[in-house]
SERO-4910 file (N, C-alpha, C, O; in steps of 0.05 Angstrom, whole numbers):
BEGIN
 pado doro    nc1    nc2    nc3   cac1   cac2   cac3    cc1    cc2    cc3    oc1    oc2    oc3
  Met    A    818    291  -1533    812    274  -1509    813    292  -1485    831    308  -1481
  Thr    A    793    290  -1468    792    307  -1444    797    290  -1420    790    266  -1419
  Thr    A    808    302  -1400    812    288  -1375    797    302  -1353    795    326  -1353
  Ser    A    786    287  -1335    771    298  -1312    789    304  -1289    807    288  -1283
  Thr    A    785    325  -1277    801    332  -1253    782    334  -1229    760    343  -1231
  Glu    A    792    324  -1206    776    323  -1182    775    351  -1170    795    364  -1165
  Leu    A    751    360  -1165    748    387  -1154    755    387  -1124    749    367  -1110
  Pro    A    767    408  -1115    774    410  -1086    749    410  -1069    728    421  -1078
  Glu    A    751    399  -1046    728    399  -1028    722    427  -1018    740    442  -1009
  Leu    A    697    434  -1020    688    461  -1012    686    463   -982    682    443   -968
  Pro    A    689    487   -971    686    490   -942    657    484   -933    638    486   -949
  Ala    A    655    478   -908    628    472   -898    609    495   -901    616    518   -897
  Glu    A    585    488   -909    564    508   -912    542    504   -893    537    481   -884
  Ala    A    528    525   -887    504    522   -870    483    506   -884    480    509   -909
  Pro    A    467    490   -870    445    476   -883    425    495   -895    421    517   -884
  Arg    A    414    487   -917    394    505   -929    370    508   -911    361    488   -899
  Lys    A    360    532   -910    337    537   -893    311    527   -907    309    528   -931
  Gly    A    293    517   -891    268    507   -902    249    502   -879    256    504   -856
  Arg    A    225    496   -886    205    492   -865    212    469   -847    204    469   -823
  Lys    A    226    449   -858    232    426   -841    259    428   -828    266    410   -813
  Asn    A    274    449   -832    300    452   -820    298    457   -790    285    476   -782
  Asn    A    310    440   -774    309    443   -745    337    438   -735    345    415   -730
  Pro    A    353    459   -731    381    456   -723    385    440   -697    403    423   -695
  Glu    A    368    444   -677    371    430   -652    366    401   -655    379    384   -643
  Lys    A    345    394   -672    340    366   -677    362    353   -692    370    330   -686
  Thr    A    374    368   -711    396    357   -727    420    351   -709    432    330   -710
  Arg    A    426    371   -691    448    367   -672    444    342   -655    462    326   -651
  Glu    A    419    339   -645    413    316   -628    416    290   -643    427    270   -633
  Asn    A    407    290   -668    410    265   -685    439    258   -689    447    235   -688
  Ile    A    455    279   -694    484    274   -698    496    263   -672    512    244   -673
  Leu    A    489    274   -650    500    265   -624    492    236   -619    508    220   -610
  Gln    A    468    229   -625    459    201   -620    474    182   -638    482    160   -630
  Ala    A    478    189   -663    494    173   -681    523    171   -672    535    150   -675
  Ala    A    533    193   -662    561    194   -653    564    176   -628    585    163   -625
  Ile    A    545    177   -610    546    160   -586    549    131   -594    567    116   -584
  Ala    A    533    122   -613    534     94   -622    561     87   -634    572     66   -629
  Glu    A    572    105   -650    598    101   -663    621    101   -642    638     83   -644
  Phe    A    621    120   -623    642    121   -603    641     97   -585    662     86   -577
  Val    A    617     88   -578    614     65   -560    625     40   -574    639     24   -561
  Gln    A    620     37   -599    629     13   -614    659     14   -621    673     -7   -621
  Gln    A    669     37   -628    696     40   -640    716     55   -622    740     54   -628
  Gly    A    706     68   -600    724     84   -584    730    110   -599    722    114   -622
  Leu    A    744    128   -585    751    154   -598    770    150   -621    766    162   -643
  Ser    A    790    134   -618    811    131   -638    799    117   -663    806    125   -686
  Gly    A    782     97   -660    772     82   -682    748     93   -696    741     85   -718
  Ala    A    734    112   -682    710    124   -693    716    140   -718    737    153   -720
  Arg    A    699    140   -738    702    155   -763    679    173   -768    656    164   -765
  Val    A    684    197   -776    662    216   -782    646    205   -806    622    208   -806
  Asp    A    659    192   -825    645    179   -847    624    160   -837    601    160   -847
  Ala    A    631    144   -818    612    124   -807    589    137   -793    566    128   -795
  Ile    A    595    158   -778    573    173   -764    554    185   -785    530    184   -781
  Ala    A    565    196   -806    548    207   -828    531    186   -840    508    190   -847
  Glu    A    543    162   -844    528    140   -856    505    131   -838    483    124   -847
  Arg    A    509    131   -812    489    123   -793    464    141   -795    441    131   -791
  Met    A    467    166   -801    444    184   -802    438    194   -831    423    213   -835
  His    A    451    180   -850    445    186   -879    449    215   -885    431    228   -898
  Thr    A    471    226   -877    478    254   -883    507    254   -893    519    234   -899
  Ser    A    518    278   -895    546    281   -904    565    289   -882    556    300   -861
  Lys    A    590    284   -886    610    293   -867    609    324   -864    614    334   -843
  Arg    A    603    337   -886    603    366   -886    582    376   -866    587    396   -852
  Met    A    559    363   -865    539    371   -846    549    368   -817    545    386   -801
  Ile    A    563    346   -811    573    341   -784    594    362   -777    594    373   -755
  Tyr    A    612    368   -796    633    387   -791    621    415   -787    631    431   -772
  Tyr    A    599    421   -801    586    447   -798    576    451   -769    579    473   -758
  Tyr    A    565    430   -758    554    433   -731    575    429   -709    573    442   -688
  Phe    A    596    413   -714    614    407   -692    643    413   -697    659    413   -679
  Gly    A    651    418   -722    678    427   -728    698    405   -731    715    406   -750
  Ser    A    698    385   -713    718    363   -715    707    339   -700    688    341   -684
  Lys    A    720    316   -705    712    292   -690    716    295   -660    700    286   -644
  Glu    A    739    309   -653    745    312   -624    724    330   -611    716    325   -588
  Gln    A    715    351   -625    695    368   -613    668    354   -610    654    357   -591
  Leu    A    662    337   -630    638    321   -628    639    302   -605    619    299   -590
  Tyr    A    662    289   -601    666    271   -578    662    286   -551    650    276   -533
  Leu    A    674    310   -550    671    326   -526    642    332   -520    633    331   -497
  Glu    A    627    339   -541    599    346   -536    582    321   -530    562    324   -517
  Val    A    591    298   -539    578    273   -531    581    269   -501    563    262   -487
  Leu    A    606    273   -491    611    271   -463    593    291   -447    581    283   -427
  Glu    A    592    316   -456    576    336   -442    546    329   -443    532    334   -423
  Lys    A    537    317   -464    509    309   -465    503    286   -446    483    287   -431
  Leu    A    520    266   -445    515    243   -428    518    250   -398    501    241   -382
  Tyr    A    537    266   -391    539    276   -364    516    294   -357    505    294   -335
  Gly    A    508    311   -377    486    329   -373    460    315   -368    443    324   -352
  Asp    A    456    292   -381    431    277   -377    428    268   -348    407    271   -337
  Ile    A    449    256   -337    447    246   -310    445    269   -290    430    268   -270
  Arg    A    461    291   -294    460    313   -276    433    328   -277    422    336   -256
  Ser    A    421    330   -301    395    343   -304    373    327   -290    356    339   -277
  Thr    A    374    301   -292    353    284   -279    357    284   -249    337    284   -235
  Glu    A    381    284   -240    386    287   -211    373    312   -199    363    312   -177
  Gly    A    374    333   -215    362    358   -206    332    358   -204    320    376   -192
  Lys    A    319    337   -216    291    335   -215    280    314   -195    257    307   -195
  Leu    A    298    305   -178    290    285   -158    277    296   -133    266    282   -117
  His    A    277    323   -131    264    337   -108    275    327    -81    260    322    -62
  Leu    A    301    324    -80    314    313    -56    310    330    -31    308    320     -9
  Ala    A    309    357    -36    306    375    -13    278    372      0    275    381     23
  Glu    A    260    361    -14    233    357     -3    230    332     13    209    327     25
  Leu    A    250    315     14    249    289     28    265    291     54    283    308     57
  Gly    A    259    273     72    275    270     96    303    260     88    307    249     66
  Pro    A    324    264    105    351    257     97    355    228     88    368    223     68
  Arg    A    344    210    103    347    181     95    333    175     69    343    161     52
  Glu    A    308    186     67    293    181     42    307    194     18    307    183     -4
  Ala    A    319    217     22    333    231      0    357    215     -9    362    212    -33
  Ile    A    372    204     10    395    188      3    386    162    -12    398    154    -32
  Gln    A    365    150     -2    356    125    -15    347    131    -44    353    116    -62
  Arg    A    332    153    -47    323    160    -74    347    165    -93    347    157   -116
  Leu    A    367    178    -83    391    184    -99    406    159   -106    415    155   -129
  Val    A    409    141    -87    423    115    -93    407     99   -113    419     88   -132
  Glu    A    381     97   -109    365     82   -128    365     94   -156    367     79   -176
  Phe    A    365    120   -158    366    133   -184    393    127   -197    393    120   -221
  Thr    A    415    129   -182    441    125   -194    443     96   -203    454     91   -225
  Phe    A    434     77   -187    434     49   -195    419     45   -221    429     32   -240
  Asp    A    394     55   -223    377     51   -246    389     65   -271    388     55   -293
  His    A    399     89   -267    410    104   -290    433     90   -302    435     87   -327
  His    A    452     80   -286    475     66   -297    466     39   -310    476     32   -331
  Asp    A    447     26   -298    437      1   -309    424      4   -336    426    -13   -353
  Arg    A    409     26   -339    394     31   -363    409     46   -385    401     48   -408
  Asn    A    432     57   -378    447     74   -396    476     63   -399    496     75   -391
  Val    A    477     39   -412    503     25   -415    521     43   -432    546     43   -427
  Asp    A    511     58   -451    527     75   -468    543     96   -451    566    102   -456
  Phe    A    529    106   -431    542    126   -413    566    113   -399    588    124   -399
  Val    A    563     89   -389    584     74   -375    607     69   -394    630     72   -387
  Arg    A    601     61   -419    622     54   -438    637     79   -447    662     78   -449
  Ile    A    623    100   -452    637    125   -460    655    135   -437    677    144   -443
  Val    A    646    134   -413    663    143   -390    687    124   -388    709    134   -383
  Ser    A    684     99   -393    706     80   -393    726     87   -415    751     86   -411
  Ile    A    716     94   -438    734    103   -460    749    128   -453    773    131   -458
  Glu    A    735    147   -440    748    172   -432    770    167   -412    790    181   -411
  Asn    A    766    147   -395    787    140   -375    811    128   -389    834    132   -380
  Ile    A    807    114   -411    830    104   -427    846    127   -437    871    124   -440
  His    A    833    150   -442    847    174   -452    855    192   -428    860    216   -432
  Tyr    A    855    181   -404    864    196   -380    848    221   -374    858    240   -363
  Gly    A    822    220   -383    805    244   -376    812    269   -392    806    291   -383
  Glu    A    825    265   -415    835    288   -430    813    308   -438    816    332   -436
  Phe    A    791    297   -446    769    314   -457    752    324   -434    742    347   -436
  Val    A    747    308   -414    733    318   -390    748    342   -378    736    361   -369
  Arg    A    774    340   -378    791    362   -367    786    388   -382    789    409   -371
  Gln    A    780    386   -408    775    410   -424    748    423   -419    743    446   -427
  Ser    A    730    408   -406    702    417   -405    695    430   -378    692    416   -357
  Lys    A    692    456   -377    683    470   -354    653    463   -349    644    463   -326
  Thr    A    639    457   -370    610    450   -368    606    425   -350    589    425   -333
  Ile    A    622    404   -355    619    380   -339    626    385   -310    612    376   -292
  Arg    A    647    400   -306    655    405   -278    634    422   -264    627    417   -240
  Thr    A    623    442   -277    603    459   -265    578    443   -259    567    445   -237
  Met    A    569    426   -278    545    409   -273    549    390   -249    531    385   -234
  Ser    A    573    380   -247    579    360   -226    580    371   -198    576    357   -179
  Thr    A    585    398   -196    584    409   -169    556    410   -158    553    411   -133
  Asn    A    536    410   -175    508    411   -165    501    387   -148    488    391   -127
  Ile    A    509    363   -156    502    340   -141    518    339   -115    507    329    -94
  Leu    A    542    349   -114    557    351    -89    544    371    -70    543    366    -46
  Asp    A    534    393    -81    520    413    -64    494    400    -52    488    404    -29
  Ala    A    480    385    -69    455    372    -59    462    352    -38    447    350    -18
  Met    A    483    336    -42    491    316    -21    499    330      4    492    320     26
  Gly    A    514    352      2    522    366     26    499    376     42    499    375     67
  Glu    A    478    386     28    454    395     42    440    373     56    430    376     78
  Ile    A    438    349     43    425    326     55    440    317     80    429    311    101
  Leu    A    467    315     76    483    306     99    481    325    123    479    316    146
  Gln    A    480    351    117    478    370    139    451    367    154    450    368    178
  Arg    A    430    364    139    404    360    151    404    334    168    393    333    190
  Gly    A    416    313    157    417    288    171    433    290    197    426    278    218
  Gln    A    455    305    196    471    309    220    456    326    241    458    321    264
  Asp    A    442    347    231    428    364    250    405    349    264    399    354    287
  Glu    A    394    329    250    373    313    262    383    289    277    367    273    288
  Gly    A    409    286    279    421    264    293    419    237    279    422    216    292
  Leu    A    413    238    253    411    213    238    437    204    226    442    180    224
  Phe    A    453    223    217    479    217    204    502    225    221    500    244    236
  Arg    A    524    210    219    547    216    235    562    240    222    558    247    199
  Gln    A    579    252    238    594    276    229    618    268    211    626    245    212
  Gly    A    628    287    197    654    283    183    653    269    157    674    260    147
  Ile    A    630    267    144    628    254    118    630    274     96    615    294     95
  Glu    A    648    270     78    652    287     55    632    280     33    630    257     25
  Pro    A    618    300     22    599    294     -1    613    280    -24    601    262    -36
  Leu    A    638    287    -30    652    275    -52    657    245    -47    655    229    -65
  Asp    A    664    238    -22    669    211    -15    643    194    -17    643    171    -26
  Leu    A    621    206     -9    595    193    -11    588    188    -40    578    167    -48
  His    A    592    208    -56    587    206    -86    604    184    -98    593    168   -114
  Leu    A    629    182    -90    646    161   -100    637    133    -91    637    115   -107
  Leu    A    628    131    -67    618    106    -56    594     96    -72    593     72    -80
  Ile    A    575    113    -77    551    106    -91    558     99   -120    549     79   -131
  Ser    A    572    117   -133    578    114   -162    595     89   -167    590     76   -188
  Ser    A    614     83   -150    632     61   -155    618     35   -159    623     20   -177
  Phe    A    599     28   -141    585      3   -142    566      3   -167    566    -17   -182
  Cys    A    551     24   -171    532     26   -193    546     24   -219    536     12   -238
  Phe    A    570     36   -221    585     37   -247    598     10   -252    597     -1   -274
  Tyr    A    611     -1   -231    626    -26   -235    609    -49   -244    617    -65   -262
  Arg    A    585    -52   -233    568    -75   -240    558    -74   -270    550    -94   -281
  Val    A    560    -49   -282    554    -47   -310    579    -49   -327    580    -63   -347
  Ser    A    600    -34   -319    625    -34   -335    638    -61   -336    650    -68   -356
  Asn    A    635    -77   -315    648   -103   -313    628   -127   -314    635   -149   -306
  Arg    A    604   -121   -323    584   -143   -322    591   -167   -339    584   -189   -332
  Asn    A    606   -163   -360    613   -186   -378    635   -203   -365    633   -227   -364
  Thr    A    657   -190   -357    679   -205   -344    670   -217   -317    675   -240   -312
  Phe    A    657   -201   -301    648   -210   -275    628   -233   -278    629   -253   -264
  Gly    A    610   -229   -297    590   -249   -302    601   -276   -311    592   -297   -302
  Gln    A    621   -275   -329    634   -299   -339    650   -313   -317    648   -337   -314
  Ile    A    665   -297   -302    682   -309   -281    665   -323   -259    672   -345   -250
  Phe    A    644   -309   -251    629   -320   -228    602   -332   -236    585   -339   -220
  Gln    A    598   -333   -263    573   -345   -274    548   -334   -261    532   -348   -250
  Ile    A    546   -307   -264    522   -293   -254    513   -274   -275    529   -261   -288
  Asp    A    487   -272   -279    475   -254   -298    467   -228   -284    447   -227   -270
  Leu    A    484   -208   -288    479   -182   -274    456   -167   -286    448   -146   -276
  Thr    A    444   -177   -308    421   -164   -320    395   -177   -310    373   -167   -316
  Asp    A    397   -198   -295    373   -212   -284    359   -194   -265    371   -181   -248
  Glu    A    332   -192   -267    317   -173   -251    319   -179   -221    321   -161   -205
  Ala    A    319   -205   -214    321   -212   -185    349   -204   -174    352   -195   -152
  Val    A    370   -208   -190    397   -200   -182    399   -170   -179    410   -160   -160
  Lys    A    387   -155   -198    388   -126   -197    373   -116   -172    383    -98   -158
  Ala    A    351   -128   -166    335   -119   -142    352   -124   -117    352   -108    -99
  Arg    A    365   -147   -116    382   -154    -92    405   -134    -90    411   -125    -68
  His    A    417   -128   -112    440   -109   -111    432    -81   -104    446    -66    -90
  Lys    A    409    -73   -115    400    -46   -108    394    -43    -79    401    -23    -66
  Ala    A    381    -63    -68    375    -63    -39    402    -63    -23    404    -50     -2
  Met    A    421    -78    -32    447    -80    -18    461    -53    -17    471    -45      4
  Ile    A    463    -39    -40    477    -14    -40    462      7    -24    475     24    -10
  Cys    A    436      7    -25    420     26     -8    426     21     21    431     40     36
  Asp    A    424     -4     29    429    -11     58    457     -5     66    462      5     88
  Ser    A    477    -10     48    505     -5     55    510     25     59    524     33     78
  Val    A    499     42     41    503     71     43    490     82     69    502     98     83
  Leu    A    466     73     74    451     84     97    465     75    123    466     90    142
  Arg    A    475     50    124    489     41    148    516     56    151    524     61    174
  Tyr    A    528     63    129    553     79    130    548    106    142    564    117    157
  Leu    A    525    118    135    518    145    144    507    146    173    508    167    186
  Gln    A    497    124    182    483    123    207    500    134    231    523    127    234
  Ala    A    487    150    247    500    162    270    504    141    291    515    147    313
***
């Protein structure tokens, strides 16, 4: 009579090379599956097994590319922050007048948060963890200084032209814009139930976008 013994798990191996092997595409697919899992389960509840099941691959493949669940979560954060920072850099704000540049930035921030609920949810999850993983990422901090530099340049131009008042900190302006755009997505379910308003309604969104643009420009006005 023979008995079977369970073989020890082998260390992660590199994917086999082939004509269809595309490491960057594979990484992107893993990140997308991980975003869905982290959004639904949070960092603590997310399982690498479930992420592997989402993309019909093995845990070994995921560990090969990312090493651990925590590293995968960190790179999800860097991807989501990188998406918004990268698009901000393509708004050509320096080519617009100060008021027009601010309005474009506010409208973009509003639309980005509204269309990227996963970003808002992941950031909310990271705040539950007291920003532990953002704190580890020099990449996120470096990317985020770019928007402050752009805002500072717009504010300076607006002040030089007598359009904006003096003494406004770019970081404070960034907080003002982000807070409204973020809150109406992060709290849309509770706020909507309490006050019986559908924050996804197109007419409501148009009204709110106009309101935050007007509020920011009035705040800046000299």
